[in-house]
All heavy atoms as a GROMACS GRO file, in nm:
protein
  589
    1MET      N    1   0.085  -0.117   0.000
    1MET     CA    2   0.000   0.000   0.000
    1MET      C    3   0.090   0.124   0.000
    1MET      O    4   0.187   0.130   0.076
    1MET     CB    5  -0.090  -0.002   0.124
    1MET     CG    6  -0.182   0.116   0.131
    1MET     SD    7  -0.295   0.114   0.270
    1MET     CE    8  -0.383  -0.038   0.243
    2ASN      N    9   0.054   0.220  -0.082
    2ASN     CA   10   0.137   0.340  -0.087
    2ASN      C   11   0.104   0.436   0.028
    2ASN      O   12   0.004   0.420   0.099
    2ASN     CB   13   0.128   0.408  -0.224
    2ASN     CG   14  -0.006   0.473  -0.250
    2ASN    OD1   15  -0.081   0.503  -0.159
    2ASN    ND2   16  -0.037   0.496  -0.377
    3GLN      N   17   0.188   0.535   0.044
    3GLN     CA   18   0.176   0.629   0.156
    3GLN      C   19   0.044   0.708   0.152
    3GLN      O   20  -0.017   0.730   0.256
    3GLN     CB   21   0.295   0.727   0.156
    3GLN     CG   22   0.300   0.819   0.275
    3GLN     CD   23   0.314   0.745   0.407
    3GLN    OE1   24   0.371   0.637   0.414
    3GLN    NE2   25   0.260   0.803   0.513
    4ALA      N   26   0.001   0.746   0.034
    4ALA     CA   27  -0.123   0.824   0.023
    4ALA      C   28  -0.242   0.744   0.075
    4ALA      O   29  -0.327   0.798   0.148
    4ALA     CB   30  -0.146   0.867  -0.122
    5ARG      N   31  -0.250   0.618   0.040
    5ARG     CA   32  -0.362   0.536   0.087
    5ARG      C   33  -0.350   0.508   0.236
    5ARG      O   34  -0.450   0.502   0.307
    5ARG     CB   35  -0.370   0.407   0.006
    5ARG     CG   36  -0.424   0.432  -0.136
    5ARG     CD   37  -0.451   0.303  -0.210
    5ARG     NE   38  -0.331   0.234  -0.250
    5ARG     CZ   39  -0.267   0.251  -0.367
    5ARG    NH1   40  -0.313   0.338  -0.455
    5ARG    NH2   41  -0.159   0.182  -0.396
    6ARG      N   42  -0.226   0.494   0.285
    6ARG     CA   43  -0.207   0.477   0.430
    6ARG      C   44  -0.257   0.599   0.505
    6ARG      O   45  -0.319   0.587   0.611
    6ARG     CB   46  -0.059   0.453   0.461
    6ARG     CG   47  -0.012   0.314   0.436
    6ARG     CD   48   0.129   0.294   0.492
    6ARG     NE   49   0.175   0.162   0.462
    6ARG     CZ   50   0.258   0.130   0.364
    6ARG    NH1   51   0.305   0.224   0.284
    6ARG    NH2   52   0.293   0.006   0.344
    7GLU      N   53  -0.230   0.717   0.451
    7GLU     CA   54  -0.275   0.841   0.516
    7GLU      C   55  -0.427   0.849   0.517
    7GLU      O   56  -0.487   0.892   0.616
    7GLU     CB   57  -0.215   0.962   0.446
    7GLU     CG   58  -0.067   0.979   0.476
    7GLU     CD   59  -0.006   1.099   0.405
    7GLU    OE1   60  -0.081   1.192   0.368
    7GLU    OE2   61   0.117   1.100   0.388
    8VAL      N   62  -0.491   0.808   0.408
    8VAL     CA   63  -0.637   0.808   0.404
    8VAL      C   64  -0.692   0.716   0.512
    8VAL      O   65  -0.782   0.754   0.588
    8VAL     CB   66  -0.688   0.765   0.264
    8VAL    CG1   67  -0.838   0.739   0.266
    8VAL    CG2   68  -0.654   0.869   0.159
    9LEU      N   69  -0.636   0.596   0.521
    9LEU     CA   70  -0.682   0.502   0.623
    9LEU      C   71  -0.652   0.552   0.764
    9LEU      O   72  -0.732   0.534   0.856
    9LEU     CB   73  -0.621   0.364   0.601
    9LEU     CG   74  -0.667   0.291   0.475
    9LEU    CD1   75  -0.599   0.155   0.465
    9LEU    CD2   76  -0.818   0.275   0.472
   10SER      N   77  -0.540   0.617   0.780
   10SER     CA   78  -0.504   0.674   0.911
   10SER      C   79  -0.604   0.783   0.950
   10SER      O   80  -0.647   0.790   1.066
   10SER     CB   81  -0.363   0.729   0.907
   10SER     OG   82  -0.329   0.788   1.030
   11ASN      N   83  -0.642   0.866   0.853
   11ASN     CA   84  -0.742   0.971   0.881
   11ASN      C   85  -0.877   0.910   0.917
   11ASN      O   86  -0.946   0.958   1.007
   11ASN     CB   87  -0.756   1.064   0.760
   11ASN     CG   88  -0.636   1.153   0.742
   11ASN    OD1   89  -0.560   1.177   0.835
   11ASN    ND2   90  -0.618   1.201   0.620
   12ILE      N   91  -0.914   0.806   0.847
   12ILE     CA   92  -1.040   0.737   0.878
   12ILE      C   93  -1.034   0.679   1.019
   12ILE      O   94  -1.130   0.691   1.096
   12ILE     CB   95  -1.070   0.629   0.773
   12ILE    CG1   96  -1.102   0.694   0.639
   12ILE    CG2   97  -1.184   0.539   0.820
   12ILE    CD1   98  -1.108   0.596   0.524
   13SER      N   99  -0.922   0.617   1.052
   13SER     CA  100  -0.905   0.559   1.186
   13SER      C  101  -0.917   0.666   1.293
   13SER      O  102  -0.979   0.645   1.397
   13SER     CB  103  -0.771   0.487   1.195
   13SER     OG  104  -0.758   0.424   1.320
   14GLN      N  105  -0.860   0.784   1.267
   14GLN     CA  106  -0.868   0.894   1.364
   14GLN      C  107  -1.013   0.940   1.380
   14GLN      O  108  -1.059   0.966   1.491
   14GLN     CB  109  -0.781   1.012   1.321
   14GLN     CG  110  -0.782   1.127   1.419
   14GLN     CD  111  -0.736   1.087   1.558
   14GLN    OE1  112  -0.631   1.026   1.574
   14GLN    NE2  113  -0.813   1.120   1.659
   15LYS      N  114  -1.086   0.948   1.270
   15LYS     CA  115  -1.227   0.987   1.278
   15LYS      C  116  -1.307   0.883   1.356
   15LYS      O  117  -1.395   0.919   1.435
   15LYS     CB  118  -1.284   1.004   1.137
   15LYS     CG  119  -1.231   1.127   1.066
   15LYS     CD  120  -1.281   1.135   0.923
   15LYS     CE  121  -1.218   1.254   0.853
   15LYS     NZ  122  -1.257   1.264   0.711
   16LEU      N  123  -1.277   0.756   1.333
   16LEU     CA  124  -1.344   0.650   1.409
   16LEU      C  125  -1.314   0.664   1.558
   16LEU      O  126  -1.402   0.645   1.642
   16LEU     CB  127  -1.300   0.512   1.360
   16LEU     CG  128  -1.357   0.468   1.225
   16LEU    CD1  129  -1.289   0.339   1.179
   16LEU    CD2  130  -1.507   0.449   1.234
   17ASP      N  131  -1.189   0.697   1.590
   17ASP     CA  132  -1.151   0.714   1.731
   17ASP      C  133  -1.227   0.832   1.792
   17ASP      O  134  -1.274   0.823   1.906
   17ASP     CB  135  -1.000   0.734   1.744
   17ASP     CG  136  -0.954   0.727   1.888
   17ASP    OD1  137  -0.998   0.636   1.961
   17ASP    OD2  138  -0.874   0.814   1.927
   18ASP      N  139  -1.240   0.940   1.716
   18ASP     CA  140  -1.316   1.056   1.766
   18ASP      C  141  -1.462   1.018   1.791
   18ASP      O  142  -1.520   1.054   1.893
   18ASP     CB  143  -1.310   1.171   1.666
   18ASP     CG  144  -1.171   1.233   1.654
   18ASP    OD1  145  -1.086   1.209   1.743
   18ASP    OD2  146  -1.147   1.303   1.553
   19LEU      N  147  -1.520   0.942   1.698
   19LEU     CA  148  -1.658   0.896   1.715
   19LEU      C  149  -1.670   0.803   1.835
   19LEU      O  150  -1.768   0.812   1.913
   19LEU     CB  151  -1.708   0.825   1.589
   19LEU     CG  152  -1.728   0.914   1.467
   19LEU    CD1  153  -1.754   0.830   1.344
   19LEU    CD2  154  -1.842   1.012   1.491
   20ARG      N  155  -1.572   0.715   1.852
   20ARG     CA  156  -1.572   0.624   1.967
   20ARG      C  157  -1.574   0.703   2.097
   20ARG      O  158  -1.650   0.671   2.189
   20ARG     CB  159  -1.451   0.531   1.962
   20ARG     CG  160  -1.448   0.430   2.077
   20ARG     CD  161  -1.316   0.354   2.082
   20ARG     NE  162  -1.200   0.442   2.086
   20ARG     CZ  163  -1.154   0.502   2.197
   20ARG    NH1  164  -1.215   0.486   2.312
   20ARG    NH2  165  -1.047   0.580   2.192
   21CYS      N  166  -1.495   0.807   2.103
   21CYS     CA  167  -1.491   0.891   2.224
   21CYS      C  168  -1.626   0.956   2.252
   21CYS      O  169  -1.672   0.961   2.366
   21CYS     CB  170  -1.382   0.997   2.212
   21CYS     SG  171  -1.214   0.932   2.221
   22GLN      N  172  -1.690   1.006   2.147
   22GLN     CA  173  -1.822   1.067   2.163
   22GLN      C  174  -1.924   0.964   2.209
   22GLN      O  175  -2.008   0.993   2.296
   22GLN     CB  176  -1.867   1.130   2.031
   22GLN     CG  177  -1.786   1.251   1.991
   22GLN     CD  178  -1.825   1.304   1.854
   22GLN    OE1  179  -1.931   1.272   1.802
   22GLN    NE2  180  -1.739   1.383   1.794
   23ILE      N  181  -1.917   0.846   2.153
   23ILE     CA  182  -2.010   0.740   2.190
   23ILE      C  183  -1.986   0.697   2.334
   23ILE      O  184  -2.080   0.670   2.410
   23ILE     CB  185  -2.000   0.621   2.093
   23ILE    CG1  186  -2.049   0.664   1.955
   23ILE    CG2  187  -2.080   0.501   2.143
   23ILE    CD1  188  -2.017   0.565   1.844
   24GLU      N  189  -1.860   0.694   2.377
   24GLU     CA  190  -1.828   0.659   2.516
   24GLU      C  191  -1.886   0.762   2.612
   24GLU      O  192  -1.930   0.725   2.722
   24GLU     CB  193  -1.677   0.646   2.536
   24GLU     CG  194  -1.622   0.516   2.482
   24GLU     CD  195  -1.472   0.503   2.501
   24GLU    OE1  196  -1.403   0.605   2.524
   24GLU    OE2  197  -1.424   0.389   2.491
   25GLU      N  198  -1.889   0.888   2.573
   25GLU     CA  199  -1.950   0.991   2.657
   25GLU      C  200  -2.099   0.963   2.676
   25GLU      O  201  -2.152   0.973   2.787
   25GLU     CB  202  -1.929   1.130   2.596
   25GLU     CG  203  -1.786   1.178   2.604
   25GLU     CD  204  -1.765   1.312   2.534
   25GLU    OE1  205  -1.864   1.384   2.508
   25GLU    OE2  206  -1.648   1.344   2.504
   26VAL      N  207  -2.166   0.927   2.566
   26VAL     CA  208  -2.308   0.893   2.575
   26VAL      C  209  -2.327   0.770   2.662
   26VAL      O  210  -2.418   0.764   2.746
   26VAL     CB  211  -2.368   0.870   2.434
   26VAL    CG1  212  -2.510   0.818   2.443
   26VAL    CG2  213  -2.362   0.998   2.351
   27LEU      N  214  -2.238   0.671   2.646
   27LEU     CA  215  -2.245   0.550   2.728
   27LEU      C  216  -2.234   0.585   2.876
   27LEU      O  217  -2.313   0.538   2.958
   27LEU     CB  218  -2.134   0.453   2.688
   27LEU     CG  219  -2.118   0.328   2.776
   27LEU    CD1  220  -2.243   0.242   2.770
   27LEU    CD2  221  -1.995   0.250   2.734
   28ASN      N  222  -2.138   0.669   2.910
   28ASN     CA  223  -2.120   0.709   3.050
   28ASN      C  224  -2.245   0.778   3.104
   28ASN      O  225  -2.287   0.753   3.218
   28ASN     CB  226  -1.998   0.799   3.065
   28ASN     CG  227  -1.868   0.725   3.041
   28ASN    OD1  228  -1.860   0.604   3.056
   28ASN    ND2  229  -1.766   0.798   3.001
   29GLU      N  230  -2.304   0.864   3.022
   29GLU     CA  231  -2.426   0.933   3.065
   29GLU      C  232  -2.541   0.835   3.084
   29GLU      O  233  -2.619   0.846   3.179
   29GLU     CB  234  -2.464   1.039   2.962
   29GLU     CG  235  -2.367   1.156   2.957
   29GLU     CD  236  -2.395   1.251   2.841
   29GLU    OE1  237  -2.498   1.236   2.772
   29GLU    OE2  238  -2.311   1.341   2.820
   30GLU      N  239  -2.551   0.738   2.994
   30GLU     CA  240  -2.659   0.640   3.004
   30GLU      C  241  -2.640   0.551   3.127
   30GLU      O  242  -2.736   0.520   3.198
   30GLU     CB  243  -2.664   0.556   2.875
   30GLU     CG  244  -2.794   0.486   2.851
   30GLU     CD  245  -2.911   0.579   2.821
   30GLU    OE1  246  -2.892   0.701   2.800
   30GLU    OE2  247  -3.024   0.529   2.820
   31GLU      N  248  -2.516   0.510   3.153
   31GLU     CA  249  -2.487   0.430   3.272
   31GLU      C  250  -2.518   0.508   3.399
   31GLU      O  251  -2.572   0.453   3.496
   31GLU     CB  252  -2.342   0.383   3.271
   31GLU     CG  253  -2.313   0.278   3.168
   31GLU     CD  254  -2.166   0.243   3.154
   31GLU    OE1  255  -2.079   0.328   3.183
   31GLU    OE2  256  -2.138   0.129   3.114
   32GLU      N  257  -2.485   0.637   3.398
   32GLU     CA  258  -2.514   0.720   3.515
   32GLU      C  259  -2.665   0.735   3.534
   32GLU      O  260  -2.715   0.730   3.647
   32GLU     CB  261  -2.450   0.858   3.499
   32GLU     CG  262  -2.465   0.946   3.620
   32GLU     CD  263  -2.390   1.078   3.606
   32GLU    OE1  264  -2.288   1.082   3.536
   32GLU    OE2  265  -2.436   1.176   3.668
   33ALA      N  266  -2.736   0.752   3.422
   33ALA     CA  267  -2.882   0.763   3.430
   33ALA      C  268  -2.943   0.637   3.490
   33ALA      O  269  -3.033   0.644   3.574
   33ALA     CB  270  -2.941   0.790   3.292
   34LEU      N  271  -2.891   0.522   3.448
   34LEU     CA  272  -2.942   0.395   3.502
   34LEU      C  273  -2.912   0.385   3.652
   34LEU      O  274  -3.000   0.347   3.730
   34LEU     CB  275  -2.880   0.277   3.428
   34LEU     CG  276  -2.924   0.138   3.474
   34LEU    CD1  277  -3.075   0.120   3.456
   34LEU    CD2  278  -2.848   0.030   3.399
   35SER      N  279  -2.792   0.420   3.691
   35SER     CA  280  -2.757   0.406   3.833
   35SER      C  281  -2.831   0.507   3.920
   35SER      O  282  -2.848   0.483   4.040
   35SER     CB  283  -2.606   0.420   3.852
   35SER     OG  284  -2.563   0.552   3.827
   36ASN      N  285  -2.877   0.617   3.861
   36ASN     CA  286  -2.951   0.718   3.938
   36ASN      C  287  -3.101   0.689   3.946
   36ASN      O  288  -3.173   0.757   4.017
   36ASN     CB  289  -2.928   0.857   3.880
   36ASN     CG  290  -2.789   0.907   3.909
   36ASN    OD1  291  -2.725   0.869   4.007
   36ASN    ND2  292  -2.738   0.995   3.823
   37MET      N  293  -3.147   0.588   3.871
   37MET     CA  294  -3.288   0.551   3.876
   37MET      C  295  -3.318   0.483   4.008
   37MET      O  296  -3.233   0.412   4.062
   37MET     CB  297  -3.321   0.449   3.766
   37MET     CG  298  -3.344   0.503   3.633
   37MET     SD  299  -3.391   0.365   3.522
   37MET     CE  300  -3.388   0.452   3.369
   38PRO      N  301  -3.438   0.503   4.058
   38PRO     CA  302  -3.479   0.424   4.174
   38PRO      C  303  -3.472   0.275   4.139
   38PRO      O  304  -3.491   0.236   4.023
   38PRO     CB  305  -3.623   0.467   4.199
   38PRO     CG  306  -3.636   0.600   4.131
   38PRO     CD  307  -3.542   0.596   4.016
   39GLU      N  308  -3.444   0.194   4.238
   39GLU     CA  309  -3.426   0.051   4.214
   39GLU      C  310  -3.546  -0.013   4.146
   39GLU      O  311  -3.531  -0.101   4.060
   39GLU     CB  312  -3.396  -0.021   4.346
   39GLU     CG  313  -3.350  -0.163   4.326
   39GLU     CD  314  -3.303  -0.227   4.454
   39GLU    OE1  315  -3.240  -0.159   4.536
   39GLU    OE2  316  -3.330  -0.348   4.472
   40GLY      N  317  -3.664   0.032   4.180
   40GLY     CA  318  -3.784  -0.023   4.116
   40GLY      C  319  -3.786   0.001   3.966
   40GLY      O  320  -3.827  -0.085   3.889
   41PHE      N  321  -3.739   0.118   3.923
   41PHE     CA  322  -3.732   0.147   3.780
   41PHE      C  323  -3.618   0.070   3.714
   41PHE      O  324  -3.630   0.026   3.600
   41PHE     CB  325  -3.714   0.297   3.755
   41PHE     CG  326  -3.838   0.378   3.777
   41PHE    CD1  327  -3.831   0.494   3.851
   41PHE    CD2  328  -3.960   0.339   3.725
   41PHE    CE1  329  -3.944   0.572   3.872
   41PHE    CE2  330  -4.074   0.415   3.746
   41PHE     CZ  331  -4.066   0.532   3.820
   42GLN      N  332  -3.505   0.057   3.786
   42GLN     CA  333  -3.391  -0.016   3.731
   42GLN      C  334  -3.429  -0.158   3.694
   42GLN      O  335  -3.385  -0.211   3.593
   42GLN     CB  336  -3.275  -0.020   3.831
   42GLN     CG  337  -3.201   0.110   3.845
   42GLN     CD  338  -3.088   0.100   3.947
   42GLN    OE1  339  -3.053  -0.008   3.993
   42GLN    NE2  340  -3.030   0.214   3.981
   43ASN      N  341  -3.512  -0.219   3.778
   43ASN     CA  342  -3.552  -0.358   3.757
   43ASN      C  343  -3.678  -0.371   3.672
   43ASN      O  344  -3.722  -0.482   3.643
   43ASN     CB  345  -3.573  -0.428   3.892
   43ASN     CG  346  -3.446  -0.433   3.972
   43ASN    OD1  347  -3.337  -0.445   3.917
   43ASN    ND2  348  -3.458  -0.422   4.103
   44GLY      N  349  -3.734  -0.258   3.632
   44GLY     CA  350  -3.857  -0.260   3.554
   44GLY      C  351  -3.831  -0.244   3.405
   44GLY      O  352  -3.717  -0.255   3.356
   45VAL      N  353  -3.937  -0.216   3.333
   45VAL     CA  354  -3.931  -0.203   3.188
   45VAL      C  355  -3.838  -0.089   3.147
   45VAL      O  356  -3.757  -0.104   3.054
   45VAL     CB  357  -4.074  -0.180   3.131
   45VAL    CG1  358  -4.069  -0.149   2.983
   45VAL    CG2  359  -4.162  -0.301   3.158
   46LYS      N  360  -3.846   0.021   3.215
   46LYS     CA  361  -3.762   0.137   3.181
   46LYS      C  362  -3.614   0.104   3.202
   46LYS      O  363  -3.530   0.134   3.118
   46LYS     CB  364  -3.802   0.258   3.263
   46LYS     CG  365  -3.731   0.384   3.221
   46LYS     CD  366  -3.788   0.507   3.288
   46LYS     CE  367  -3.719   0.630   3.235
   46LYS     NZ  368  -3.782   0.753   3.281
   47GLY      N  369  -3.584   0.040   3.312
   47GLY     CA  370  -3.445   0.002   3.340
   47GLY      C  371  -3.392  -0.098   3.240
   47GLY      O  372  -3.277  -0.090   3.197
   48GLU      N  373  -3.476  -0.192   3.200
   48GLU     CA  374  -3.437  -0.291   3.099
   48GLU      C  375  -3.408  -0.223   2.966
   48GLU      O  376  -3.312  -0.260   2.896
   48GLU     CB  377  -3.545  -0.396   3.081
   48GLU     CG  378  -3.553  -0.495   3.195
   48GLU     CD  379  -3.662  -0.600   3.173
   48GLU    OE1  380  -3.691  -0.633   3.056
   48GLU    OE2  381  -3.717  -0.647   3.274
   49ALA      N  382  -3.490  -0.123   2.931
   49ALA     CA  383  -3.468  -0.051   2.806
   49ALA      C  384  -3.335   0.024   2.809
   49ALA      O  385  -3.260   0.023   2.711
   49ALA     CB  386  -3.584   0.045   2.780
   50VAL      N  387  -3.307   0.086   2.921
   50VAL     CA  388  -3.180   0.158   2.934
   50VAL      C  389  -3.064   0.060   2.929
   50VAL      O  390  -2.963   0.084   2.863
   50VAL     CB  391  -3.177   0.242   3.064
   50VAL    CG1  392  -3.040   0.303   3.087
   50VAL    CG2  393  -3.284   0.352   3.058
   51GLN      N  394  -3.077  -0.054   2.995
   51GLN     CA  395  -2.970  -0.154   2.994
   51GLN      C  396  -2.948  -0.207   2.852
   51GLN      O  397  -2.835  -0.230   2.811
   51GLN     CB  398  -3.001  -0.269   3.091
   51GLN     CG  399  -2.887  -0.369   3.102
   51GLN     CD  400  -2.758  -0.306   3.151
   51GLN    OE1  401  -2.753  -0.244   3.257
   51GLN    NE2  402  -2.650  -0.319   3.073
   52ASN      N  403  -3.056  -0.228   2.778
   52ASN     CA  404  -3.043  -0.271   2.639
   52ASN      C  405  -2.968  -0.167   2.556
   52ASN      O  406  -2.884  -0.202   2.473
   52ASN     CB  407  -3.180  -0.300   2.577
   52ASN     CG  408  -3.238  -0.430   2.625
   52ASN    OD1  409  -3.167  -0.520   2.668
   52ASN    ND2  410  -3.370  -0.441   2.618
   53ALA      N  411  -3.000  -0.040   2.579
   53ALA     CA  412  -2.929   0.067   2.509
   53ALA      C  413  -2.781   0.065   2.545
   53ALA      O  414  -2.694   0.078   2.457
   53ALA     CB  415  -2.991   0.203   2.542
   54ILE      N  416  -2.751   0.046   2.672
   54ILE     CA  417  -2.611   0.039   2.717
   54ILE      C  418  -2.539  -0.077   2.648
   54ILE      O  419  -2.428  -0.061   2.599
   54ILE     CB  420  -2.605   0.026   2.871
   54ILE    CG1  421  -2.646   0.159   2.936
   54ILE    CG2  422  -2.466  -0.018   2.917
   54ILE    CD1  423  -2.667   0.152   3.085
   55ASP      N  424  -2.604  -0.192   2.646
   55ASP     CA  425  -2.543  -0.309   2.580
   55ASP      C  426  -2.515  -0.282   2.433
   55ASP      O  427  -2.409  -0.317   2.381
   55ASP     CB  428  -2.633  -0.431   2.595
   55ASP     CG  429  -2.646  -0.479   2.739
   55ASP    OD1  430  -2.563  -0.439   2.824
   55ASP    OD2  431  -2.740  -0.556   2.767
   56ASN      N  432  -2.611  -0.219   2.364
   56ASN     CA  433  -2.593  -0.188   2.223
   56ASN      C  434  -2.482  -0.085   2.200
   56ASN      O  435  -2.404  -0.097   2.105
   56ASN     CB  436  -2.724  -0.140   2.161
   56ASN     CG  437  -2.824  -0.252   2.146
   56ASN    OD1  438  -2.789  -0.366   2.122
   56ASN    ND2  439  -2.952  -0.219   2.161
   57ILE      N  440  -2.475   0.012   2.288
   57ILE     CA  441  -2.370   0.112   2.276
   57ILE      C  442  -2.233   0.048   2.299
   57ILE      O  443  -2.136   0.076   2.227
   57ILE     CB  444  -2.394   0.229   2.375
   57ILE    CG1  445  -2.520   0.307   2.337
   57ILE    CG2  446  -2.273   0.323   2.380
   57ILE    CD1  447  -2.568   0.404   2.442
   58GLN      N  448  -2.223  -0.040   2.397
   58GLN     CA  449  -2.097  -0.110   2.422
   58GLN      C  450  -2.056  -0.194   2.302
   58GLN      O  451  -1.939  -0.199   2.264
   58GLN     CB  452  -2.109  -0.197   2.547
   58GLN     CG  453  -2.114  -0.118   2.674
   58GLN     CD  454  -2.145  -0.203   2.796
   58GLN    OE1  455  -2.212  -0.306   2.788
   58GLN    NE2  456  -2.097  -0.157   2.911
   59GLN      N  457  -2.153  -0.258   2.238
   59GLN     CA  458  -2.125  -0.337   2.118
   59GLN      C  459  -2.076  -0.247   2.005
   59GLN      O  460  -1.986  -0.284   1.930
   59GLN     CB  461  -2.249  -0.416   2.076
   59GLN     CG  462  -2.226  -0.501   1.952
   59GLN     CD  463  -2.115  -0.604   1.971
   59GLN    OE1  464  -2.110  -0.672   2.073
   59GLN    NE2  465  -2.026  -0.615   1.874
   60THR      N  466  -2.136  -0.130   1.993
   60THR     CA  467  -2.093  -0.034   1.891
   60THR      C  468  -1.949   0.008   1.913
   60THR      O  469  -1.869   0.012   1.818
   60THR     CB  470  -2.186   0.088   1.892
   60THR    OG1  471  -2.320   0.046   1.865
   60THR    CG2  472  -2.143   0.192   1.790
   61ILE      N  473  -1.914   0.036   2.036
   61ILE     CA  474  -1.777   0.075   2.069
   61ILE      C  475  -1.681  -0.039   2.034
   61ILE      O  476  -1.575  -0.015   1.973
   61ILE     CB  477  -1.765   0.115   2.217
   61ILE    CG1  478  -1.840   0.247   2.241
   61ILE    CG2  479  -1.619   0.127   2.260
   61ILE    CD1  480  -1.859   0.282   2.387
   62SER      N  481  -1.718  -0.158   2.068
   62SER     CA  482  -1.634  -0.274   2.036
   62SER      C  483  -1.617  -0.290   1.885
   62SER      O  484  -1.506  -0.317   1.837
   62SER     CB  485  -1.696  -0.401   2.096
   62SER     OG  486  -1.619  -0.514   2.064
   63SER      N  487  -1.723  -0.270   1.811
   63SER     CA  488  -1.715  -0.281   1.665
   63SER      C  489  -1.624  -0.174   1.606
   63SER      O  490  -1.546  -0.200   1.513
   63SER     CB  491  -1.855  -0.270   1.603
   63SER     OG  492  -1.935  -0.378   1.642
   64ILE      N  493  -1.632  -0.053   1.659
   64ILE     CA  494  -1.545   0.055   1.611
   64ILE      C  495  -1.400   0.021   1.642
   64ILE      O  496  -1.311   0.040   1.558
   64ILE     CB  497  -1.586   0.190   1.673
   64ILE    CG1  498  -1.721   0.234   1.615
   64ILE    CG2  499  -1.479   0.296   1.649
   64ILE    CD1  500  -1.781   0.355   1.684
   65GLU      N  501  -1.374  -0.030   1.762
   65GLU     CA  502  -1.238  -0.068   1.798
   65GLU      C  503  -1.185  -0.178   1.707
   65GLU      O  504  -1.069  -0.175   1.666
   65GLU     CB  505  -1.231  -0.108   1.945
   65GLU     CG  506  -1.250   0.009   2.039
   65GLU     CD  507  -1.267  -0.031   2.185
   65GLU    OE1  508  -1.296  -0.150   2.213
   65GLU    OE2  509  -1.253   0.058   2.271
   66ASP      N  510  -1.271  -0.274   1.673
   66ASP     CA  511  -1.232  -0.380   1.580
   66ASP      C  512  -1.198  -0.322   1.443
   66ASP      O  513  -1.100  -0.362   1.380
   66ASP     CB  514  -1.343  -0.484   1.567
   66ASP     CG  515  -1.360  -0.571   1.690
   66ASP    OD1  516  -1.271  -0.569   1.777
   66ASP    OD2  517  -1.466  -0.638   1.700
   67ALA      N  518  -1.280  -0.227   1.397
   67ALA     CA  519  -1.256  -0.164   1.267
   67ALA      C  520  -1.124  -0.089   1.268
   67ALA      O  521  -1.046  -0.094   1.170
   67ALA     CB  522  -1.371  -0.071   1.231
   68MET      N  523  -1.095  -0.020   1.377
   68MET     CA  524  -0.968   0.055   1.387
   68MET      C  525  -0.850  -0.041   1.382
   68MET      O  526  -0.750  -0.014   1.313
   68MET     CB  527  -0.968   0.139   1.516
   68MET     CG  528  -1.065   0.254   1.511
   68MET     SD  529  -1.084   0.336   1.672
   68MET     CE  530  -0.917   0.381   1.710
   69THR      N  531  -0.859  -0.153   1.452
   69THR     CA  532  -0.751  -0.251   1.452
   69THR      C  533  -0.733  -0.308   1.312
   69THR      O  534  -0.618  -0.324   1.265
   69THR     CB  535  -0.782  -0.364   1.551
   69THR    OG1  536  -0.791  -0.308   1.683
   69THR    CG2  537  -0.675  -0.471   1.550
   70THR      N  538  -0.841  -0.338   1.244
   70THR     CA  539  -0.833  -0.392   1.109
   70THR      C  540  -0.770  -0.291   1.014
   70THR      O  541  -0.688  -0.329   0.930
   70THR     CB  542  -0.974  -0.433   1.059
   70THR    OG1  543  -1.029  -0.526   1.151
   70THR    CG2  544  -0.969  -0.495   0.922
   71LEU      N  545  -0.804  -0.165   1.028
   71LEU     CA  546  -0.742  -0.062   0.944
   71LEU      C  547  -0.592  -0.051   0.972
   71LEU      O  548  -0.512  -0.036   0.879
   71LEU     CB  549  -0.809   0.074   0.966
   71LEU     CG  550  -0.946   0.093   0.905
   71LEU    CD1  551  -1.004   0.228   0.947
   71LEU    CD2  552  -0.939   0.083   0.754
   72GLU      N  553  -0.556  -0.057   1.099
   72GLU     CA  554  -0.413  -0.053   1.134
   72GLU      C  555  -0.339  -0.170   1.072
   72GLU      O  556  -0.228  -0.155   1.020
   72GLU     CB  557  -0.397  -0.052   1.286
   72GLU     CG  558  -0.438   0.078   1.351
   72GLU     CD  559  -0.440   0.070   1.504
   72GLU    OE1  560  -0.386  -0.029   1.561
   72GLU    OE2  561  -0.498   0.161   1.566
   73ASP      N  562  -0.399  -0.288   1.077
   73ASP     CA  563  -0.339  -0.406   1.017
   73ASP      C  564  -0.322  -0.389   0.866
   73ASP      O  565  -0.223  -0.432   0.808
   73ASP     CB  566  -0.421  -0.532   1.046
   73ASP     CG  567  -0.417  -0.572   1.193
   73ASP    OD1  568  -0.331  -0.521   1.268
   73ASP    OD2  569  -0.502  -0.655   1.233
   74ALA      N  570  -0.420  -0.327   0.804
   74ALA     CA  571  -0.414  -0.306   0.659
   74ALA      C  572  -0.302  -0.210   0.619
   74ALA      O  573  -0.247  -0.221   0.509
   74ALA     CB  574  -0.548  -0.252   0.609
   75CYS      N  575  -0.266  -0.121   0.710
   75CYS     CA  576  -0.161  -0.024   0.680
   75CYS      C  577  -0.020  -0.078   0.696
   75CYS      O  578   0.076  -0.015   0.657
   75CYS     CB  579  -0.178   0.099   0.768
   75CYS     SG  580  -0.322   0.198   0.724
   76GLN      N  581  -0.007  -0.195   0.751
   76GLN     CA  582   0.126  -0.250   0.775
   76GLN      C  583   0.183  -0.317   0.652
   76GLN      O  584   0.125  -0.353   0.560
   76GLN     CB  585   0.122  -0.348   0.889
   76GLN     CG  586   0.090  -0.279   1.019
   76GLN     CD  587   0.085  -0.375   1.136
   76GLN    OE1  588   0.120  -0.492   1.126
   76GLN    NE2  589   0.042  -0.324   1.249
   0.00000   0.00000   0.00000
């Protein structure tokens, strides 16, 4: 791979990292919202919905991290 294409992939990886950071901020806020709910809500439908959102956000972060690693591997 030539240097120009490596730079493009590096820029994409940086953008993915920036997005990952933004998503982690949302994750932290969602986790805090769940922990601040009364226990009855945490164990109820609303709490389950928030937990599902947290799980999906965590999966998204993991997928972005996998994509970044794959891009790094492609640049070698």
